[in-house]
C-alpha positions in Angstrom: 0.0 0.0 0.0 2.9 2.4 0.7 4.0 2.0 -2.9 0.5 3.1 -4.1 0.8 6.2 -1.9 4.3 7.1 -3.3 2.9 6.7 -6.8 0.0 9.1 -6.0 2.5 12.0 -5.8 3.8 11.4 -9.3 0.7 10.7 -11.4 0.2 14.3 -12.6 3.1 14.0 -15.0 1.1 13.4 -18.1 0.4 17.1 -18.4 4.1 18.1 -18.4 5.6 15.5 -20.7 8.3 16.0 -23.3 7.6 13.5 -26.0 10.2 11.6 -28.0 10.6 8.2 -29.6 12.7 5.3 -28.4 13.8 2.7 -30.9 15.8 -0.4 -30.5 13.6 -1.9 -27.8 13.0 -5.0 -29.8 9.6 -6.6 -30.3 7.1 -7.6 -27.7 5.2 -10.9 -27.7 2.2 -10.5 -30.0 4.4 -8.1 -32.1 7.5 -10.2 -32.7 10.1 -12.4 -31.0 12.6 -11.9 -28.2 15.8 -13.7 -27.2 15.3 -15.8 -24.1 17.2 -14.8 -21.0 15.5 -14.2 -17.7 15.3 -10.7 -16.2 15.8 -10.6 -12.4 12.5 -11.3 -10.8 12.8 -8.3 -8.4 12.9 -6.0 -11.4 9.7 -7.6 -12.8 8.0 -7.3 -9.4 9.0 -3.7 -9.1 7.3 -2.8 -12.3 4.1 -4.4 -11.2 4.1 -3.0 -7.7 2.5 0.4 -8.7 -0.6 -1.1 -10.3 -3.5 -2.0 -8.0 -5.8 -5.0 -8.5 -8.8 -5.9 -6.4 -10.1 -9.1 -5.0 -12.7 -10.3 -2.4 -11.6 -11.4 1.1 -13.3 -12.5 4.3 -12.6 -10.8 7.7 -9.6 -13.1 8.1 -8.1 -11.8 4.9 -8.6 -15.1 3.1 -9.5 -15.1 -0.6 -12.9 -16.1 -1.8 -12.6 -19.3 -3.7 -15.3 -20.1 -6.2 -15.9 -23.8 -7.2 -17.5 -24.9 -10.4 -17.5 -28.1 -12.6 -15.9 -28.1 -16.0 -16.6 -31.3 -17.9 -17.4 -33.0 -14.5 -14.1 -31.8 -13.1 -14.2 -29.5 -10.1 -12.4 -26.2 -10.6 -11.4 -23.8 -7.8 -11.0 -20.2 -8.9 -10.0 -16.9 -7.2 -10.8 -13.7 -9.1 -8.7 -10.5 -9.2 -10.1 -7.5 -11.0 -8.3 -4.6 -12.8 -11.3 -2.4 -11.8 -12.4 -1.9 -8.2 -15.9 -1.1 -9.5 -16.0 -4.5 -11.3 -15.0 -6.3 -8.1 -17.7 -4.5 -6.2 -20.3 -5.3 -8.9 -19.3 -9.0 -8.8 -19.9 -8.9 -5.0 -23.2 -7.0 -5.2 -24.7 -8.5 -8.4 -23.7 -12.1 -8.1 -22.4 -13.2 -4.7 -25.1 -11.4 -2.7 -27.7 -13.1 -4.8 -26.1 -16.6 -4.7 -25.0 -16.6 -1.1 -26.1 -13.4 0.8 -25.0 -14.7 4.2 -21.4 -15.2 2.9 -21.4 -12.0 0.8 -22.3 -9.9 3.8 -19.0 -10.8 5.4 -16.9 -10.0 2.3 -15.1 -6.9 1.3 -13.2 -5.6 -1.8 -9.5 -5.6 -0.9 -6.7 -3.9 -2.9 -3.5 -5.6 -3.7 -0.8 -4.8 -6.2 -0.3 -6.5 -9.5 3.0 -7.7 -8.1 1.1 -9.5 -5.3 -1.1 -11.2 -7.9 2.0 -12.1 -9.9 3.7 -13.7 -6.9 0.5 -15.5 -5.9 0.3 -17.0 -9.4 4.0 -18.0 -9.3 3.6 -19.7 -5.9 0.4 -21.4 -7.1 2.4 -23.1 -9.8 4.5 -24.8 -7.2 1.4 -26.3 -5.5 -0.8 -29.1 -6.4 -4.1 -27.5 -5.2 -5.1 -26.6 -8.8 -6.5 -23.2 -7.8 -6.8 -20.9 -10.8 -6.0 -17.2 -10.1 -7.8 -15.3 -12.7 -7.2 -11.6 -13.6 -10.4 -10.0 -15.0 -10.0 -7.2 -17.5 -12.3 -4.2 -17.8 -14.8 -5.2 -20.5 -14.9 -1.7 -22.1 -11.2 -1.9 -22.7 -11.5 -5.5 -24.1 -14.1 -4.1 -26.5 -11.7 -1.3 -27.5 -8.9 -3.8 -28.1 -11.2 -6.0 -30.1 -12.3 -3.1 -32.2 -8.7 -2.2 -32.9 -8.0 -5.8 -34.1 -11.0 -5.7 -36.4 -9.9 -2.4 -37.9 -6.5 -3.8 -38.5 -7.7 -6.6 -40.7 -8.5 -9.2 -38.1 -12.2 -9.1 -38.5 -14.2 -11.3 -36.2 -11.3 -11.8 -33.9 -11.9 -11.3 -30.1 -9.1 -9.9 -27.9 -8.3 -12.5 -25.2 -6.3 -11.3 -22.3 -5.6 -8.0 -20.4 -5.2 -5.2 -23.0 -2.5 -2.6 -22.8 -2.4 0.4 -25.2 0.9 1.8 -26.4 1.4 5.0 -28.4 4.1 4.5 -31.0 5.6 5.5 -34.3 4.7 3.6 -37.4 7.9 4.2 -39.5 10.6 2.7 -37.3 8.5 0.8 -34.8 9.7 3.0 -31.9 7.7 4.1 -28.9 6.8 7.4 -27.4 8.6 8.1 -24.2 8.0 10.4 -21.3 10.5 11.4 -18.5 10.8 10.0 -15.1 9.7 12.8 -12.6 12.8 14.7 -11.3 15.1 12.6 -13.4 16.9 12.3 -16.7 15.7 8.8 -17.6 12.7 8.3 -20.0 10.2 5.5 -19.9 7.7 3.9 -22.2 4.1 4.1 -20.8 1.8 1.1 -21.4 -1.7 2.1 -20.5 -4.6 0.0 -19.2 -7.0 2.4 -20.9 -7.1 3.3 -24.6 -8.3 6.8 -23.6 -5.1 7.4 -21.7 -3.0 6.4 -24.6 -5.1 8.6 -27.0 -4.7 11.6 -24.7 -0.9 11.3 -24.6 -0.8 10.8 -28.4 -2.9 13.9 -28.9 -0.5 15.9 -26.8 2.3 14.7 -29.0 0.5 15.6 -32.2 -0.1 19.1 -31.0 3.6 19.5 -30.0 5.0 17.9 -33.2 2.3 18.2 -36.0 4.5 17.0 -38.7 4.8 13.6 -37.0 1.1 13.2 -36.5 0.6 10.9 -39.5 3.4 8.7 -38.3 1.8 7.8 -35.0 -0.6 5.1 -33.9 -1.8 3.2 -30.9 -1.0 -0.5 -30.6 -2.7 -3.0 -28.3 -0.7 -5.8 -26.6 -1.5 -8.4 -24.0 -0.3 -7.9 -20.4 0.7 -11.5 -20.2 2.8 -11.0 -23.3 4.5 -8.0 -21.7 5.2 -10.1 -18.6 6.8 -12.8 -20.8 8.9 -10.1 -22.5 10.1 -8.8 -19.1 11.0 -12.3 -18.1 12.8 -13.2 -21.3 14.3 -10.2 -23.1 18.0 -9.5 -23.3 17.3 -5.9 -24.5 18.0 -3.4 -21.8 15.4 -1.1 -23.2 12.7 -3.4 -22.1 13.3 -2.2 -18.6 12.0 1.2 -19.7 8.5 -0.1 -19.9 6.2 1.2 -17.2 2.6 0.0 -16.6 0.3 3.0 -16.2 -2.8 2.4 -14.1 -6.3 3.2 -15.3 -7.9 6.6 -14.3 -10.1 4.8 -11.8 -7.1 3.2 -10.2 -5.2 6.5 -10.2 -8.1 8.1 -8.3 -8.0 5.2 -5.9 -4.3 5.7 -5.3 -4.7 9.4 -4.8 -7.4 8.7 -2.2 -4.7 6.9 -0.2 -2.1 9.7 -0.4 -1.9 12.6 2.0 -3.9 15.7 1.0 -2.0 17.8 -1.5 -1.2 21.4 -0.8 -3.8 23.8 -2.2 -0.9 26.0 -3.5 0.4 23.2 -5.7 1.1 24.5 -9.2 -0.6 23.0 -12.2 1.5 20.9 -14.6 3.1 22.7 -17.6 2.0 22.2 -21.1 3.8 19.6 -23.3 6.8 20.6 -25.3 8.2 19.3 -28.5 11.4 17.2 -28.3 14.7 18.9 -29.1 16.4 17.8 -32.3 
């Protein structure tokens, strides 16, 4: 939770970005292939630490395990949601109808995506066959599916957790924005298409001549995790997962009140040649 609070102080950066491209990152799964060498797990976990996910727990902090039969085989499943609202709706609209007594004792609990990742990794070592499912926001799945259909993959459904990435068409490079109070730049991967669109529109205003050379690409979160675990390209470490606006508001609600005299972010500027 402390990492969420720290992040809350930096999430205003989108209004003060300097936008450039970064090439040489290699290709992500779903876009191309990567050489296989494992990245240190602590680096992968660090990237996931700032993204909240939400699940249901009882007063003891235990996960809610749902059981169902699949072809006569029992399946145990724990759900984690990208959206807090979706987790609350699942509790209100399904569990309270199916088992109101149990549901009355449950609450929506925030964890980090890193926690989910570690739970899944630990689950692979056990033989309890519990499936830990990460549930995407359906409106973003619809946006991802629409993008696939517009790009010639008609009738294809996006399966997975969509991430949206502003990039350049010509050299397959990615828009980058600076780390707050630092010289490094990172590549934002957004959980919402609207966020990627807003950043791309800022860039187009700053550098109109490059507008036609830009696009938004959709990739799967699991493919990005595979890349983080297997790429030998040091540029892969510049990828940062940017939470949804709903999650950003949640994170900010955990942070101490900001000073009323805080200055608004500056307008974007074009990159220097």
